[in-house]
N, C-alpha and C positions, 0 to 999 in steps of 0.2 A: 576326473572320476572314471575309474575302470570297472567294467563288469563283463562277465562271461557266463556261459552255460555250465551247469554242474556236469561233471563226468562221473558216470556210475562206477563205483569201486574205488574212486580216488580217496585217499586219506588227507589230501591237502593239495596245495598248489605252490610252485616256485614262480616268483615274479622277477623278471629281469628287465633292465632298462638300458638301452644303448647309451654309450658314453661313460659308463662307470669305469673306474680305473682297474677293477678286477672282475673276475667272473663270479664273485660272491653275489647271491641273489639280492635284489632290492628288498624283498620281503619273503618270508616263509609263512604261508597261511595254512593252518591246520583245520581240517574238517571239510567234508564234501560240500557243505552248504556255504563255505566262505568263497563266494563268487563275485566279490566286489572289493575295491580298494581305492582309497583316495591318496594320490601322491601330492605332497605339499612341499613348499619351499623351492619351487622351480623358478627359473628365470622368466621374465616377462616377454611376451611376443616371441616365443621360441617353439621349436618342433621337437617332439619326443616320441620314440618308438619303444613299445613294450612287448614282451614275450611271456606267455603264461604256459607253464609246464605242469600237468597233473602228475602226482606221484602216489605210490603205495608201497609199503614194505612187506605186504603179504606175499608169501612164497617167493621172496627174493626179487619180485618184479618191481623195480623202482619206478620206472616211468610208465604211466598208463596212457597210451596213445601219444600222438605228436603234440608239438607246441602250436599255439595260435598267437598271432601278432596283430598289433594295431598301432596306428600312429595318430597322435593328437597334438593340438597346438594350444599353447597358452595365449591369451588375448592381450592386446596392448591396452593401456589405459587411455580413456578418452579425455580430451581437454579442448575447451572452446570458450570463446567469448560469446555469451548468450544475450547480453543486453548492455546498453550503455546510455548515458546521457552526455551532455557536453562537459559534465564535471565528475562523473563517476563511471565505473565499469564493473560488470558482473561476470565472473568466471564460473564455469561449471567443469568439474572434473570427476572422473570415476576411479574407484579404488576397490580392488577385490579384497574383502576382509580376511579371506583364507590366508593371504600372504602375511598378515599381521601375526597370526598364530605362531609362525616359525621364525619371526625376527627376534633378535637378541633380547630386546626389551618390550617385545610385542607392541612396538610403536614406530611410526615413521614421521619424518618431518617434511612438510610441504612448503616450497618457496615458489612464488610467481614473480618474475621480473619483467619490467619493460625492457625488451631486448634492444630497443633503439637507443636508450640513454642509460641503461644499466641501473635503473631505479628499482629497488625492491618494493613491489606493490602489496605483497601479502606473505605472511609466514605463520605457520601454525603446526602443532603436533597432532597427529591423528593416532588415537589409541583405541583399544577395544571398548573402553567405556564410552567413547564417542559414538560407537557403532550400535551397541546393543547392551545397555546397562543391565536390563533385566536378565539377559542370557548369560551374564557372567557367573551366575550360580552354578552353571554346568557347561563345560566346554564341548561335551559330546552328547549325543542322544541316540536312543534306539529307534530304528525305523520300523514302524508297523505297516504292513500292507496285507490286504485280504481280498476276498472275492468281490466281483461286481454284483450288481443287483440281480443279475440273471444266472449266477452260478451258485453251486452249493458252497456253504460257508467253509472256507479254508483260508489259511494264512498264518501270519506270525502272531504268537501270543506268549504270555509269561505267567508262571505259577509260583507263588511265594512259599507254599508248603508250610503254613503256619498253624494248621489245626483249626478247631472251632473256637470262635470268639463271641461271647454273649454281649459284651460291650466293646465298641471298637471305633476307630477313626481311620479312614483312608485319605491319603493326600497324593495328588499327582500334578506335575507340571506337564501340560499337553499342548500340542499344536495340531489342530484338526485339518486334514486335507479336504479340499473341495470335492474330491472324488468319492468321498464317503457317502453312504446312503443314510442309515441310521446307526452310526458307529457306536459299538459298545465300549465304554470305558472299562467296565468290569462286570463279571457275572459269577455267581456261585450256585445257581440253581434256586436260590431263595430270594435274592434281591439283585437287580442289575440297574446300571445307569448308562444312559446314552444321550447323544446330542441329536435333536431332530433337524429336519431340513430348514427350519426357521431359526437355527442356532439356539434353540431353547434347551435347557437342561431338563431331562425327564428321568424320574426314578420310578421303577416298577417293583412292587412287592406282591408276588402272586399275580392276580389279575387287576390289582388296583394300581393305577398310575398317579404320580404326582408330578406337576410341571410348574414352570414359572415363566412369566414374561419379563421378569427383572433380571439384570446382570446376565445378559446373554453371553454365549461362548462363540465369538466370531471365528470364522475359518481363517487359516493361515496366520494365526496370531498366537503367541505364547500366553497361556492362562494357567492359573493355579486353581484346582478344583479339590474341595475337601467335603467328605460326608462323615457325620458323627452320629453315633447311636447309643442310647442308654435307656431305651423305652420310648424315647422321642427321637425322631429323625430330623436332623438339621443339615443344611447344605450351605456351602460357602463358595464364592467365586472371587479370586484375587483378594482374599482376606475379608470380604464383606459378606454378611449373612444374607441369604437369598430367600425371601418369602415364597412358600410353595402352596399349592392348592390341589385337592383331589381332582383328577382329570374328568371325572363324570359327575362332579358336584358343583353346585353354585356357591359353595362355601367361599367366603373371602379368603384371600391369601393370608397365611400366618407364618410366623418365624419358625415354628416347630410343628411337626405332625406326630401325634401320638399313634404309634404303630406297635403291635405286639409281635413277638416271635421273630425278630429280624436278626438272628445270629448269623455271623459269617461262618460258612462251612469250610472244611478243608479242601473243597473243590474250587475255591476261589481262583479265578484266572483273569488276567488283564488283556484286553484287546480282542476277545472272541467270545461268542455265546457259549455257555456251559454245555448245552445239548447240540450245538452246531445246527440248530434248526432255523428255518426262515432263510431269507435271502438278503444279501447286502448288509449284513450286521457286523462284519469285521471292522475293527478300527483301522483307518488309514490316516497316517500322520506320524507324529513323533512323540515320544515321552522322554523327558529329560531327567525326571526324578520320580520315584515311587516311595511312599512311606506308609507303614501300617503300625497302629498303636493298639494296645489291648484295653483301651479306655476311651470314653467320650471326651474329647478335648473341648475346652470352652471357647467361646467366640474371641475373648481377649487373647488366649494362647495362640489361636490360629492367626489372628491379625498381627501379633507381634513377630512371629517367626516364619510366616509362609514364604518370605523371601530369603530365608537362611538355609544353609546346608549344615547339618550336624556333623561335627568331627569327633565327638566323644559320645559314649552311651548316655541315654537319658531315660528316666523312669518311665516305664510303659512303652518305650519305643522298641517294637519287635524287630523291625528291619527298615533300613533306608538304602535304596539302590540308586546310584548314579552310574553313568555308562562310559566313563573314561577307559575302563578296562574292557576291551572288546572280547568277551568270552560268553559262551552260551550257558555256563554255570557260574553265575555272578554272585559272589559273596557280598553280604551287606557291608556298608561302610562302618557300621557301629556295632555289629553283632555277627554271630556265626551263621545266621540265616542265609540260605541260598535261594536265589531267584533263578528258576529254570526257564531259559528262553528257547522256544520251540517253533517249528512250523510244520504244518501237515500238507504243504504243497511246496517242496523245495524248488521245483522247476519254475513255477510262476511267482512264488513269494518267498525268496530266500531271506535269511536273516542278515541284516546289515545295520551298520551304524553310520551316522552322519554328524559332522560338527554342528552343534546347535546354532552357531552364529549364522549359518547358511540359511536358516529358516526365520531369522529375524530381519536381516538385511544383507543378503548374499553379496550384492555389489553396492558399495557406497556411492551415492551420487550426491555430491555436495555443490552448493552454490555459495559463492562469497562475493560481496560487493565492497569495493574500496573506492575512496575518493582519489581523483587525480591531483597533481600538484597545482594545476590551474585549469580553468575551462579551455577547451580546444575549439578551433574553428571548424566549420562544416567541411567535411571531406578530409580531415586529418587522418593519415594512416598510422597504425601502430602494429608492432609485432610483439607478442607476449610469449614467454617461455615458462613452462612449469618444470620443476625438478623435485623429485621425491627421493629422500634419502632415508636409510636405515638409522634410527636413533641409536646413538652410542658408538657406532662404527663409522658413520658418515658414508657408507657404501651407497652409490647411486643406484636406485632401483629403476627409475624411468625418467624420461625427459621428452617433452613435446612442445611444439610451437603452434601458435594460431595467429593469423593476420586479421586485423579488424580496422574498419574505416568508420570514424565517428561522424555523427551528424549533429548539427546545432539547431535547436528549435527556432532560432531567430530572435530578433530584438523585440522588446515589449511594445505594445501599442499604448501611446500616451495621448490623452485627450485633455484639452483645457477648455473650460466653459465659464464665461463671466456670469455673475449672478448679483442682482441688485438687492442685496440683503442689508441687514444692519449688524455689523458693518458690511460694506461692499466686499465681494470676494470673488476669487477665481477658483473653481473646483478643478482639481487635477486628479485624473484617474489613470491608473496603470493596469493594463491587462497583460499579465505575463504569459509567455509561452514556455518558459523554463519552469520545471518542477524542482529544480535544485537550488537556484538562487533564493535565499531566504529573506532578503530585503532589497530595497532599491533606494539608492541615493538620489535625491531630487535637487536639481539646480535650476535656478531661474535666470533668464537673460532678458534685460529690458531693451527698449529700442535704441539706446545709446551704447549697447554692448556691455553694460555692467552685469557682472555675474554675482548671484547670491545663493549661498548654500542653504537649503531649507531643511536639511536633515534627511532621515531615512524613513521609509514606510515598510512595514512587514506584514505578513499574513495575519489576518484576524480570524477569530473563531466565531462562526455564525451558529446560533442555536434557536433561531426562530424559523418556523415552518408555516405553510399555509394549511388551514383546516377547512375542508370542504364538507358541507352537508349534502344531502342528495338533491339539492336544487342548484348547487354551485357548479360552474364550469368556466373554462377560459377558451375563447375563440381567438386563434392567431390570424394575423394578416401579414402578408409580405415576409414570410420566414423561409423562403426557398434558398437553399444552397445548391450549387451545381458543381460539385467536385468531380474531378475526372477519375478519382480512385475509389470513391464511396463515402460513407459517413457512419457515425454511430450516435445513438440516442441513449441517455442514461437518466432514469427516473427513480430515485429512492422514494418508497411509499409505505404507508401503514394503513390498512383498511380496517374498518370496524365490522363486526359481525352483522350480516344482513341476509335476508331470504331472497334478495334480488341480485342480479349481476351488477357489477360496478365497473364502468369504463375507466381505464387509466389514460390511454392515449389513442388518438386517431390521426392518421396521416395519409397522404395520397400523392400521386402524380398522374401523368397522362396515361400510364400503363397499369397502375394498380392502386388499390386502397388497402390499408393495413389498420387493424384494430387489435388492441390488447386489453383484456379485462379479467376480473376475478368473478367466477361464477358463484352460484348460490351454495355450492359444495366446497367453497374455499379452494378451488383449483384454478390455475392459470389457463385461460382459453384465448385463442387467437382466431381472427378471421382474416383471410387474404383473398382479395378479388382482383384478378387480372383482366384487363380490358379485352384480351383476345378470347376470353371465355364468356364474353357477353355478360349475362347476369349470374353466371355460376360463381358461387363463393366456396372457398375452402375453409371449413371449420375444423379447428384442431383443438381438442382437449389434451393438453400436454400431460395431464394427471400430476403435474407438479404441485405439491401442497403449498398453499399460501396461508400461513398461520395468522389468524386475526390478531390485531393489537400488537404485532411485532413488525419491525422494520425489514423491508425486503428491497432488493435492487433489481429493477427491470432494465436490461441492456439489450438493445437491438443493433446489430452490425450489418451494414450492407457493404460487401466487398466486390468491387467491379471485376477484379481478376477472376474470382471464383463464380460470380454470378449468383451467389447465395445470399439470402437474407436470414441471418442467424439470430435466434432469440435465446437469451440467457436469463435465468432467474437465480439470483444469489450466486453468480459466477458459474453456474452449471448450465450447459447447453441443453435446452429442452426441445428445440425443433429447428428445422431449416426449411425455407421456401426457395423456389426458383424465382429470382427477380430479373426484371428486364430493363431496369433503369437505375442510374446511379444517383438520382436526386430524390428528395422527398420534401413536400410541403407539410409542415406541422399544421394541423387543423384545430384539434381540440385537446385540452388536458382536462381530465375529470368528467368527460362526457362519453356516452356510449354510442352516439350516432354522428352523422355527418350530412351537411347540405340540406336538401329538401326533406330528407328522412330524419333530420335531427330531432324534431319535436317528438317523433314516435319513440325515441330512445331516452326521453327525459327520465323515465323510471329507472334507467340503468346508469344514472350519474354516480360519480364516485362519492363515497362517504368515508372520510378518514383524513389522513395528513399526507402532504407531499412536500419533501424538503426542497427540491429544486428540479428543474428540467434542463438538461445539458445536451445540446445538439452540436456536434463537432464535425468538421468537414474532412476528417481523416479517420478511416476505419481502424479498429483495434484488431490486433492479432489475438489468438486464443490465449496465449501466455499473458498478454496485457490485460485481458478480461479477468483471468484468474488472479492477477496481482492488483487489480483495481481497488482503490479505497475511496471513501467519500471525501478525502482531503484534496484540496487544490484542483477542483474540476476545471477543465479548460473548454473553450468553445463558445457557443452562443448560449448564454446562461440566464435562466429565469429563477429568481429566488426571492425570499421574503425578508425584509428588514423590519425593525421595530416600527418604522414609519409606513410600511406597506411593501408593495411589490417592486422589484428592481429587474430591469430587462437589459442585458448586455448583448448587443448584436454586432458581430464582426469586430469585437474588441472595444466597442464604443458604448458607453452607458447612454441610454436615451429614454425618452418617455415611451412607455409601452404602447405599441400599436396593436393593442389587444382589446377585445371586448369581454367584459366581465359580466357574467350572468349571476345576479345576486352578489352579496358581499362575502369575500373569502376572509375569514378571521386569521389574524396572525397570533400564533401561540408558541410557547416554548416547545421545542422538539429535540432533535438530535444535534450533536455538535459536528460541524464540518467546516473545512477551511474555505474561506471565500477568496477567490483569486482576484476579485475586483478591488484592488488596492487604491489608495489615494489620500489626498489631503485637501484641506481648504486653505488657500493662500489669501488670508483676509487682510484688509487695510488695518494698520496699527498706528494710531496717532503717536507721534513722537519718535517713531522708529525710522531712522534715516534710510533703511533698506526696504521699507514697505512699498507695496504697489501704490500707484497714483493714477488719477484720472488722465485721460488723453495720452496714453502710452500704449505700447504693444509689448507683449511678453511671449516667450516660448519657454518650455520646460523640458529638461532632459532627465530621464530615469536610467540610472546606471545599475545593472545587476551587481549585487554584492553577495559573495559566497563566504559564509562564516564557518562552514563545516570543514573547510580545507585545513591543511596544516597551519596556514596563516590566512587571515581574512584577505579576500581578493576582490577588487572592483574591476569589472570587465568593461572597460571603456570602449572596446571595439564593438560591443553589442549593446550600446546605450540607445534607447529610444528617444526620439525628439517629437514633441507635440506639435500640433497646429499652432499658428500664431493667433493669439487672442488680443482684442483691442478693448481697453477699458473705456468706460463711458466718458465722452467728451462733452462737457457742459459749457464750453465756450468761454472760459475765463480769459479776460484780457485786462491789461493795465495801461491807461493812456493819460499823459500829462494834459492839463487844461491848456487852452490856447495861450493864455497869458502867463503860463507857467506858475500859477499860484497854487496848484494842487494836482493830485493824480486821482483819476476815476477808475474804479474796478467794476467790470461788467461780467455778467454770466447769463447763460441761456435758461430762461425760466421754465420753458416747456420740458427741457431735458430733465431738470431736477424734479419738477412736480410730477412728471410722468413716471419717475422712478420712486415716487412716494416721499421725497425729501422736501419738507415745507419750510425749513429754516436753514440759514447758512450762517457761518461764523467767519468774520473777516480777520485775518492776521497779517501783520507786516513784520517780516524777518523774525517770525515766531512769537511776536507780541500780539495779544488779543486786542483788537480795535473795536469790534462791534459784533452784535448778534442781531440779525435782521431777518424778516420774512423773505422767503425765496422770491415772492412775487415782486419785490422792489426792484429787482433786476440789476441794480448798481449801488455803489457807495463811493463817496469822495473823501479823500484824505488830503489835509492841507498843511500839516506840520512836518516839513522835511527840508533837507538841504540840497543845493545844487551839486551835481557831479557825483552823487553817491547812488549806487544801484539799490533799489528796494524791491524785495520779492513779496508779492501779495498772494496769500493763499485763501481760496474760497473753500471752506470745509462744509460739505453737506452733512446735515445733522439728522440722525434717525433715532427716534425715541430718546432724544436728549443727549445722544452720544455721537462722537465723530464717526461718520460712515465712509467718507472718501474725501481726499483733498486734491485740488487742481490749482496750479500756480501760474503766475505771470510776473515777469521782472521788467522794470523800466526805471528811468531817472528823470529829474527835471533838467531842462536846458537853461543856460545862462541867458538873461534878457537885459543885463545892464553892463556898464564898463567902468574901469578905473583908469584915470590918466594921471601920471605923477612924474616927478623927477627924483631920481634916487640920489640922495646926498649923504655925506658923512654924518656921524652922530652929532658932531659939534656944529654941523651946518656950514663948514667953511670951504667944502669943495664937493664937486659932483663925482659920483661913483659910476664910471662907464663899465659896460660889459660885466656887470655883477648880477648874481641870481638873487631874487627876492621871493619870499613866501608870503602869500596872502592868506591870513588865518582869521577865523572867527570862532569864539567859544571853544578854543583849543583844537579846532579842526582846520586842516589846511585845505583851502578851497581852490587855490591856484598856485602854480610855480611859474614865475615870470623872470625874464632876463632884460636888463637895461641895455639900451643901445650905446653907441660910442659917445653919445652926449648925455648919458645917464637918464634918458627918457624911458618911462614905463607906460605901455598901453595894454591893459589886461581886461579880459572879460570878468565881470563880477557876478554876483548872485542876486536873486530877488527874494527877499524875506520880508513879508508883509509889505510896507511902503518904503522903508529905508534901512540902512545897515551901516554901522560904524566899523572901520577896519583898523587894525593895528599892524605895525611893521616889526619884523624880527630881524 
């Protein structure tokens, strides 16, 4: 962007640029007031030198004074890796949208490669539509500038020269600059419109003003404004009707104001007061389009085409001016009407034009996130390269690299806890540190090394919250974390309307005490007490509005490196304290006071709902706070389930070491992801892979990433649980001394203490008996020698199998068989032959005759005697 001072007497300026192939000027600018120029289509990150020569043809004097020169530089595009997890990466890149205007197809193609392995990470086309869809109505705009609040009104303005109109509609696309005071959109001496310092649209007819709090006109944003009059005055912003009200009346806002005698006069001008009276009234900003009609347009008509540019004449359309043609006498797009563009202060406020895109998003700053092929280990380095090409030609516009080192959040914490339920079960909980693995594969290993796949667990949605009345609060015990880098605290809350303050959280350490609460005016207040200040408290009313009956997020971040305690409400930083320690004890949730003074603050207890309390040993950056959601919170987490409160400390679910004052109700609230995943590994009768009594088990949780190109199980970062031992109730199986039976024993106290009052006895899966636990034993008598028998004692709960424990034994031989092995005909002895001793189809012994055919074999005891046959 070039600009220079006007030269008196000049009829125009010749603009030259070093490096052109000929001495032909880069541009010939006519008019003394043409003192600026935008050179586009240049190379990126390059140096350019320009020369401006004023000229005049009067009296043959071509050059008026000498030339002036200046050197400028086009900037490089920025590219960096701004965030990552172990499984994805976020890139940020900058792109100057002015460059797109002069490309062949007004588009560029962006590619990002993993430079180390040549993998394409991201590819997309960047077009003008991506940058500023609303600004595509007009590529160029007229730059209005005028006096400051301390100067006489002078500056750029425009007159349409249309005569007097009794009925009319004016339409404007405008972008108001923050430097404006009370900028006039237009004025004809009869009616004028301006935007006040509160971005409200104000209309004045004579001394009567009309204003609106609806549909404000924000600064530095493109908006469409329309006024229509046919005896009633109506106002529209961005196609929507704006209710107005008399500025000195208590009359309610209405869609139309009945006003007499508001004809537009032929003195109508845009951008400056008609009489140039008052201070700071000139328009500062841009206009991209002006339309004037000789009739009052309806709300439907304006809503339908306010985002359109007419290319053909339309009934009642006196003139439409857009500013692609940079001339001070601008002919209408659809008629012969001429808009005269003027300035009454060429030195301070020259006439200029600017591409409209520059005021929507001059520099594109985009962030894109893409998945990796697979999760990477902590400390993995990568180099990424961005290349931007011109669409259609493939010409390389820019190229840049950035190095990045990935970090891995670590393996999940897996906890196993046995529970004497019906049935008996082991609770397996998984506390993940990854926010990208969307489920975990659970594997169980028993004491013998057998592995069983138990399936996967994924994130669940929790929509129960704790509801506090003004007598409820929670007192924490032993919740200290002592991280070296700091911490953060996150509490989503919704408070009910109250005339009393409501405490949200209280915490302290040896050096300070911190409180956060909502005051009676529904604003967030904080108190901060440092020990070095004795009893001095710092009270801060952040003036941050906390709307009742709506969910809000309180986030407190302690960063050891900065020494600041930063407090955010709904991701916006509201205040910072100077902190002197990096640890915090949580003391109370839902209470306004602490310690000995607690009772005095009971009237300031919380009244509303709290979704959870998350206390994490790693501080968040500002960007992380801005991108935080209520999904998958990590850290030490207090939340409510349908059964009540759950407390996860250091990744382990445990009975809350908390004191509850009154009962906190559990009600339906907001949905948020619960990171505390798990399953119940319960005993299952008849399942050969089920857990059993008197065994030990460990559980492995392997992160599974399903969002990658293909599902990936990250075995390298699997978490392994503690070893859990199931209940041992002393099951044993012992043969009687005379080998006439087998007795099964169990430990009565173990079973009755667990609430199991009945056991079922099974042998090799066959049910033998159902007996009270207190009997302590049962004897079986019908079995064979030499065969292993497995006896299971199944604890019964509520009539159903709850757990099984087994023992295996056999009967020993207590008799013998002595014989001589002879041939079937009985005529000779069979030496060294094998014989099989059987009974009832079962082989009970295999014996070999000696060299004399003699057999000496151990037999079995079955009742008192047994007959044998030979095969």
